[in-house]
C-alpha positions as protocol buffer text, in pm:
chain_id: "A"
residue {
  index: 1
  type: MET
  ca { x: -19875 y: -16784 z: -14439 }
}
residue {
  index: 2
  type: ASN
  ca { x: -19525 y: -16819 z: -14300 }
}
residue {
  index: 3
  type: HIS
  ca { x: -19221 y: -16733 z: -14510 }
}
residue {
  index: 4
  type: LEU
  ca { x: -18883 y: -16902 z: -14468 }
}
residue {
  index: 5
  type: LEU
  ca { x: -18556 y: -16794 z: -14625 }
}
residue {
  index: 6
  type: THR
  ca { x: -18286 y: -17055 z: -14670 }
}
residue {
  index: 7
  type: GLY
  ca { x: -17949 y: -17083 z: -14834 }
}
residue {
  index: 8
  type: PRO
  ca { x: -17585 y: -17135 z: -14750 }
}
residue {
  index: 9
  type: PRO
  ca { x: -17407 y: -16930 z: -14484 }
}
residue {
  index: 10
  type: ARG
  ca { x: -17333 y: -16569 z: -14588 }
}
residue {
  index: 11
  type: CYS
  ca { x: -17581 y: -16569 z: -14878 }
}
residue {
  index: 12
  type: GLY
  ca { x: -17778 y: -16275 z: -14735 }
}
residue {
  index: 13
  type: LYS
  ca { x: -18063 y: -16431 z: -14535 }
}
residue {
  index: 14
  type: THR
  ca { x: -18021 y: -16199 z: -14237 }
}
residue {
  index: 15
  type: THR
  ca { x: -17974 y: -15893 z: -14456 }
}
residue {
  index: 16
  type: ALA
  ca { x: -18293 y: -15978 z: -14645 }
}
residue {
  index: 17
  type: LEU
  ca { x: -18481 y: -16013 z: -14316 }
}
residue {
  index: 18
  type: GLU
  ca { x: -18339 y: -15685 z: -14182 }
}
residue {
  index: 19
  type: ARG
  ca { x: -18448 y: -15500 z: -14495 }
}
residue {
  index: 20
  type: THR
  ca { x: -18790 y: -15662 z: -14478 }
}
residue {
  index: 21
  type: VAL
  ca { x: -18826 y: -15546 z: -14116 }
}
residue {
  index: 22
  type: GLU
  ca { x: -18732 y: -15191 z: -14222 }
}
residue {
  index: 23
  type: CYS
  ca { x: -18988 y: -15199 z: -14505 }
}
residue {
  index: 24
  type: LEU
  ca { x: -19265 y: -15334 z: -14284 }
}
residue {
  index: 25
  type: ARG
  ca { x: -19196 y: -15082 z: -14009 }
}
residue {
  index: 26
  type: ALA
  ca { x: -19196 y: -14800 z: -14265 }
}
residue {
  index: 27
  type: ASP
  ca { x: -19548 y: -14918 z: -14357 }
}
residue {
  index: 28
  type: GLY
  ca { x: -19653 y: -14901 z: -13991 }
}
residue {
  index: 29
  type: VAL
  ca { x: -19642 y: -15276 z: -13930 }
}
residue {
  index: 30
  type: ALA
  ca { x: -19544 y: -15386 z: -13578 }
}
residue {
  index: 31
  type: VAL
  ca { x: -19258 y: -15636 z: -13604 }
}
residue {
  index: 32
  type: GLY
  ca { x: -19121 y: -15843 z: -13317 }
}
residue {
  index: 33
  type: GLY
  ca { x: -18875 y: -16125 z: -13281 }
}
residue {
  index: 34
  type: VAL
  ca { x: -18501 y: -16165 z: -13310 }
}
residue {
  index: 35
  type: LEU
  ca { x: -18222 y: -16101 z: -13559 }
}
residue {
  index: 36
  type: THR
  ca { x: -17874 y: -16251 z: -13541 }
}
residue {
  index: 37
  type: ARG
  ca { x: -17560 y: -16087 z: -13679 }
}
residue {
  index: 38
  type: GLU
  ca { x: -17210 y: -16220 z: -13710 }
}
residue {
  index: 39
  type: ARG
  ca { x: -16927 y: -16054 z: -13520 }
}
residue {
  index: 40
  type: ARG
  ca { x: -16578 y: -16026 z: -13663 }
}
residue {
  index: 41
  type: ARG
  ca { x: -16236 y: -15959 z: -13518 }
}
residue {
  index: 42
  type: ASP
  ca { x: -15943 y: -15879 z: -13747 }
}
residue {
  index: 43
  type: GLY
  ca { x: -16151 y: -15995 z: -14043 }
}
residue {
  index: 44
  type: ASP
  ca { x: -16234 y: -16335 z: -13894 }
}
residue {
  index: 45
  type: ARG
  ca { x: -16581 y: -16434 z: -13781 }
}
residue {
  index: 46
  type: VAL
  ca { x: -16568 y: -16492 z: -13405 }
}
residue {
  index: 47
  type: GLY
  ca { x: -16933 y: -16542 z: -13322 }
}
residue {
  index: 48
  type: PHE
  ca { x: -17292 y: -16432 z: -13343 }
}
residue {
  index: 49
  type: VAL
  ca { x: -17491 y: -16175 z: -13147 }
}
residue {
  index: 50
  type: CYS
  ca { x: -17870 y: -16186 z: -13135 }
}
residue {
  index: 51
  type: ARG
  ca { x: -18092 y: -15881 z: -13082 }
}
residue {
  index: 52
  type: ASP
  ca { x: -18452 y: -15859 z: -12964 }
}
residue {
  index: 53
  type: LEU
  ca { x: -18628 y: -15643 z: -13225 }
}
residue {
  index: 54
  type: ASP
  ca { x: -18860 y: -15490 z: -12968 }
}
residue {
  index: 55
  type: SER
  ca { x: -18643 y: -15425 z: -12662 }
}
residue {
  index: 56
  type: GLY
  ca { x: -18306 y: -15399 z: -12836 }
}
residue {
  index: 57
  type: GLU
  ca { x: -18155 y: -15637 z: -12582 }
}
residue {
  index: 58
  type: GLU
  ca { x: -17854 y: -15824 z: -12719 }
}
residue {
  index: 59
  type: GLY
  ca { x: -17651 y: -16127 z: -12624 }
}
residue {
  index: 60
  type: TRP
  ca { x: -17383 y: -16352 z: -12765 }
}
residue {
  index: 61
  type: LEU
  ca { x: -17551 y: -16654 z: -12921 }
}
residue {
  index: 62
  type: ALA
  ca { x: -17221 y: -16829 z: -12985 }
}
residue {
  index: 63
  type: SER
  ca { x: -16853 y: -16744 z: -12980 }
}
residue {
  index: 64
  type: VAL
  ca { x: -16512 y: -16892 z: -13047 }
}
residue {
  index: 65
  type: ASP
  ca { x: -16407 y: -16748 z: -12710 }
}
residue {
  index: 66
  type: ARG
  ca { x: -16657 y: -16946 z: -12501 }
}
residue {
  index: 67
  type: GLU
  ca { x: -16514 y: -17238 z: -12312 }
}
residue {
  index: 68
  type: ASP
  ca { x: -16841 y: -17413 z: -12235 }
}
residue {
  index: 69
  type: GLY
  ca { x: -17168 y: -17490 z: -12407 }
}
residue {
  index: 70
  type: PRO
  ca { x: -17255 y: -17713 z: -12701 }
}
residue {
  index: 71
  type: ARG
  ca { x: -17012 y: -17695 z: -12991 }
}
residue {
  index: 72
  type: VAL
  ca { x: -17133 y: -17611 z: -13342 }
}
residue {
  index: 73
  type: GLY
  ca { x: -16835 y: -17592 z: -13574 }
}
residue {
  index: 74
  type: LYS
  ca { x: -16573 y: -17370 z: -13413 }
}
residue {
  index: 75
  type: TYR
  ca { x: -16829 y: -17196 z: -13190 }
}
residue {
  index: 76
  type: ARG
  ca { x: -16967 y: -17268 z: -12845 }
}
residue {
  index: 77
  type: VAL
  ca { x: -17336 y: -17191 z: -12797 }
}
residue {
  index: 78
  type: ASP
  ca { x: -17455 y: -16980 z: -12503 }
}
residue {
  index: 79
  type: ARG
  ca { x: -17780 y: -17144 z: -12393 }
}
residue {
  index: 80
  type: GLU
  ca { x: -17838 y: -16868 z: -12138 }
}
residue {
  index: 81
  type: THR
  ca { x: -17858 y: -16609 z: -12416 }
}
residue {
  index: 82
  type: ILE
  ca { x: -18107 y: -16827 z: -12598 }
}
residue {
  index: 83
  type: ARG
  ca { x: -18310 y: -16857 z: -12277 }
}
residue {
  index: 84
  type: ASP
  ca { x: -18282 y: -16490 z: -12174 }
}
residue {
  index: 85
  type: VAL
  ca { x: -18289 y: -16306 z: -12509 }
}
residue {
  index: 86
  type: VAL
  ca { x: -18398 y: -16525 z: -12799 }
}
residue {
  index: 87
  type: VAL
  ca { x: -18689 y: -16720 z: -12649 }
}
residue {
  index: 88
  type: PRO
  ca { x: -18852 y: -16414 z: -12484 }
}
residue {
  index: 89
  type: ALA
  ca { x: -18816 y: -16220 z: -12811 }
}
residue {
  index: 90
  type: VAL
  ca { x: -18987 y: -16499 z: -13006 }
}
residue {
  index: 91
  type: GLU
  ca { x: -19263 y: -16536 z: -12747 }
}
residue {
  index: 92
  type: ALA
  ca { x: -19327 y: -16161 z: -12722 }
}
residue {
  index: 93
  type: GLY
  ca { x: -19310 y: -16125 z: -13100 }
}
residue {
  index: 94
  type: ARG
  ca { x: -19625 y: -16332 z: -13138 }
}
residue {
  index: 95
  type: SER
  ca { x: -19822 y: -16028 z: -13019 }
}
residue {
  index: 96
  type: ALA
  ca { x: -19680 y: -15813 z: -13302 }
}
residue {
  index: 97
  type: ASP
  ca { x: -19827 y: -15799 z: -13651 }
}
residue {
  index: 98
  type: VAL
  ca { x: -19531 y: -16003 z: -13783 }
}
residue {
  index: 99
  type: LEU
  ca { x: -19280 y: -16226 z: -13605 }
}
residue {
  index: 100
  type: VAL
  ca { x: -18919 y: -16253 z: -13729 }
}
residue {
  index: 101
  type: VAL
  ca { x: -18689 y: -16538 z: -13624 }
}
residue {
  index: 102
  type: ASP
  ca { x: -18330 y: -16531 z: -13744 }
}
residue {
  index: 103
  type: GLU
  ca { x: -18232 y: -16814 z: -13747 }
}
residue {
  index: 104
  type: ILE
  ca { x: -18374 y: -17164 z: -13703 }
}
residue {
  index: 105
  type: ALA
  ca { x: -18052 y: -17363 z: -13709 }
}
residue {
  index: 106
  type: ALA
  ca { x: -17827 y: -17597 z: -13512 }
}
residue {
  index: 107
  type: MET
  ca { x: -17703 y: -17337 z: -13263 }
}
residue {
  index: 108
  type: GLN
  ca { x: -18049 y: -17226 z: -13159 }
}
residue {
  index: 109
  type: CYS
  ca { x: -18190 y: -17579 z: -13162 }
}
residue {
  index: 110
  type: HIS
  ca { x: -17958 y: -17678 z: -12876 }
}
residue {
  index: 111
  type: SER
  ca { x: -18230 y: -17518 z: -12664 }
}
residue {
  index: 112
  type: ALA
  ca { x: -18551 y: -17713 z: -12611 }
}
residue {
  index: 113
  type: ALA
  ca { x: -18717 y: -17385 z: -12509 }
}
residue {
  index: 114
  type: PHE
  ca { x: -18624 y: -17232 z: -12846 }
}
residue {
  index: 115
  type: VAL
  ca { x: -18764 y: -17531 z: -13036 }
}
residue {
  index: 116
  type: ALA
  ca { x: -19087 y: -17506 z: -12835 }
}
residue {
  index: 117
  type: ALA
  ca { x: -19107 y: -17129 z: -12897 }
}
residue {
  index: 118
  type: VAL
  ca { x: -19072 y: -17183 z: -13273 }
}
residue {
  index: 119
  type: GLU
  ca { x: -19333 y: -17459 z: -13272 }
}
residue {
  index: 120
  type: ASN
  ca { x: -19571 y: -17232 z: -13078 }
}
residue {
  index: 121
  type: ALA
  ca { x: -19501 y: -16946 z: -13318 }
}
residue {
  index: 122
  type: LEU
  ca { x: -19583 y: -17165 z: -13617 }
}
residue {
  index: 123
  type: ALA
  ca { x: -19911 y: -17267 z: -13454 }
}
residue {
  index: 124
  type: HIS
  ca { x: -20001 y: -16902 z: -13384 }
}
residue {
  index: 125
  type: GLU
  ca { x: -20186 y: -16677 z: -13628 }
}
residue {
  index: 126
  type: THR
  ca { x: -19907 y: -16417 z: -13641 }
}
residue {
  index: 127
  type: PRO
  ca { x: -19720 y: -16446 z: -13973 }
}
residue {
  index: 128
  type: LEU
  ca { x: -19366 y: -16574 z: -13929 }
}
residue {
  index: 129
  type: LEU
  ca { x: -19068 y: -16459 z: -14135 }
}
residue {
  index: 130
  type: ALA
  ca { x: -18764 y: -16669 z: -14058 }
}
residue {
  index: 131
  type: SER
  ca { x: -18429 y: -16776 z: -14186 }
}
residue {
  index: 132
  type: VAL
  ca { x: -18366 y: -17147 z: -14165 }
}
residue {
  index: 133
  type: ALA
  ca { x: -18058 y: -17361 z: -14210 }
}
residue {
  index: 134
  type: THR
  ca { x: -18033 y: -17568 z: -14525 }
}
residue {
  index: 135
  type: GLY
  ca { x: -18081 y: -17942 z: -14510 }
}
residue {
  index: 136
  type: SER
  ca { x: -18354 y: -18183 z: -14422 }
}
residue {
  index: 137
  type: GLU
  ca { x: -18235 y: -18289 z: -14078 }
}
residue {
  index: 138
  type: GLY
  ca { x: -18387 y: -18206 z: -13740 }
}
residue {
  index: 139
  type: VAL
  ca { x: -18600 y: -17905 z: -13660 }
}
residue {
  index: 140
  type: PRO
  ca { x: -18489 y: -17692 z: -13959 }
}
residue {
  index: 141
  type: GLY
  ca { x: -18587 y: -17967 z: -14201 }
}
residue {
  index: 142
  type: ALA
  ca { x: -18918 y: -18030 z: -14027 }
}
residue {
  index: 143
  type: VAL
  ca { x: -19004 y: -17660 z: -14038 }
}
residue {
  index: 144
  type: THR
  ca { x: -18938 y: -17635 z: -14412 }
}
residue {
  index: 145
  type: ARG
  ca { x: -19165 y: -17934 z: -14483 }
}
residue {
  index: 146
  type: ARG
  ca { x: -19470 y: -17779 z: -14319 }
}
residue {
  index: 147
  type: GLU
  ca { x: -19768 y: -17707 z: -14543 }
}
residue {
  index: 148
  type: ASP
  ca { x: -19819 y: -17359 z: -14396 }
}
residue {
  index: 149
  type: VAL
  ca { x: -19480 y: -17225 z: -14507 }
}
residue {
  index: 150
  type: THR
  ca { x: -19326 y: -17103 z: -14827 }
}
residue {
  index: 151
  type: VAL
  ca { x: -18953 y: -17155 z: -14863 }
}
residue {
  index: 152
  type: GLU
  ca { x: -18736 y: -16929 z: -15074 }
}
residue {
  index: 153
  type: TRP
  ca { x: -18371 y: -16989 z: -15154 }
}
residue {
  index: 154
  type: VAL
  ca { x: -18160 y: -16678 z: -15112 }
}
residue {
  index: 155
  type: ARG
  ca { x: -17907 y: -16631 z: -15390 }
}
residue {
  index: 156
  type: GLU
  ca { x: -17686 y: -16340 z: -15482 }
}
residue {
  index: 157
  type: ALA
  ca { x: -17892 y: -16280 z: -15797 }
}
residue {
  index: 158
  type: THR
  ca { x: -18226 y: -16270 z: -15610 }
}
residue {
  index: 159
  type: ARG
  ca { x: -18151 y: -16148 z: -15258 }
}
residue {
  index: 160
  type: ASP
  ca { x: -18203 y: -15777 z: -15327 }
}
residue {
  index: 161
  type: ALA
  ca { x: -18559 y: -15834 z: -15454 }
}
residue {
  index: 162
  type: ILE
  ca { x: -18668 y: -16049 z: -15159 }
}
residue {
  index: 163
  type: PRO
  ca { x: -18737 y: -15774 z: -14899 }
}
residue {
  index: 164
  type: GLY
  ca { x: -18975 y: -15578 z: -15121 }
}
residue {
  index: 165
  type: ARG
  ca { x: -19157 y: -15891 z: -15229 }
}
residue {
  index: 166
  type: LEU
  ca { x: -19189 y: -16019 z: -14870 }
}
residue {
  index: 167
  type: CYS
  ca { x: -19300 y: -15679 z: -14747 }
}
residue {
  index: 168
  type: ARG
  ca { x: -19577 y: -15662 z: -15009 }
}
residue {
  index: 169
  type: SER
  ca { x: -19683 y: -16021 z: -14952 }
}
residue {
  index: 170
  type: VAL
  ca { x: -19707 y: -15986 z: -14575 }
}
residue {
  index: 171
  type: SER
  ca { x: -19861 y: -15637 z: -14577 }
}
residue {
  index: 172
  type: THR
  ca { x: -20145 y: -15742 z: -14808 }
}
residue {
  index: 173
  type: ARG
  ca { x: -20238 y: -16027 z: -14573 }
}
residue {
  index: 174
  type: LEU
  ca { x: -20258 y: -15818 z: -14256 }
}
């Protein structure tokens, strides 16, 4: 079974995934994939950096300082980072016990290779833990409507309990 976390920006989806990764690794579970963290300057969010959970390689997914690339809100997406960091992390993560993808959203979906990697991951037997943008449009909406996923809304009142619950749920199925 694949588990998706959704909710508005800054609700704690990435933090819940990070804590789940820590819990799984503490239990000896091999976790691969990618996490994405915001970057701030003088208190303002200026972009997002993604990190391969296996190699530790990082790259700017999107930034207010980029002058080229597709625009999503105030950010410009770096398709090369998606190609060179995100997609290889997702593809390699399928050989782990659990694959984490943070996040399936508009920025990442500007890459056809990313969309294909997510579709391949969903078709693979490796359990997927992912954060996904809210809404029913495009790839994020299609992913949440799949029969082989459970979708959980992350809220302030519930976000601290999610990592332990996900860790137990995934560990018992391995």
